[in-house]
Steps between C-alpha positions, in 0.01 A plus 500: 500500500212447749533121486877519542455737802245270665707185438833646620371679808283203600801275469714727713227519763462123501875453541507741800183345647597137484881501481587819693645301786733313262593807304608699803680206663694419181348159458524347159182376349634143471580501872151620617379155594824376663496509874873560528462830313326651801749392767689832503189723463318610816129491528495879543668545164250267328209692662667830401538382139136402494392836640719688263383293206133560596555878528680516171240282328212727606701803387560347154126422475426862579742613234335265249151630590615861456672427168187329374268768650302231688288583803669431831845628398514757779404257779753246378767769488415619848506148649824432313659819632394421857657154464815644353526755786468214759768290317724807480472577870568139599793470252656823624480386861645158416765652278643695796557167680613296202696623200405201283396570137158350575355825635669730241364282217152532645536876542618549141195329362263660743640850427468454128143376505410746774603798293299371203191439714510843664550663165210317347275564798578873490452523121160653412275280285468772235879513462531123479220474244658790307827300474324182417250635243657821359294489184162441661395803712134407473565164662702665781220749573237220496705297754554798730129588497402140561750465790362822655149352488549126530133420545391667178468215240456746218850636553643149504319425171666812360836358608421174322396692181817706502712186555332332209565805281865492612539133422318540166749767398790272590365218296458705178 
């Protein structure tokens, strides 16, 4: 499941990062490189799509890091939430002037990912590890102790030992 999580969330992040402007402006992939496709789209909407895609991409990476328990999850989630707040504010201001679906589509995505990011950021590490490794309390305790004292190499070695025990049990 870890490989599937990494591949799917990385793909979603890449789509938002590189194709966010097209996604939010309803451009079809086959029309991305045709000049006439952009005639009816303003520069502001393209820039808005790029900004929205970037904020969503960072948020998805934060979600991925949290799911995988990788270091840097919190900072990615915080940066993603800040980006999503900026996109939300701009979209709400623009939505009052223009009732086009462009801004409501952005807000729907931003709201969904924003709720997930805030939930994951507020979720204590012990709770997350308890959900992820319910049958391995020794591993959970080792991780919590190591995170409390990140410079203590002995604690991180204990985490590695407990992880090896956990994987050995799975492979039996």
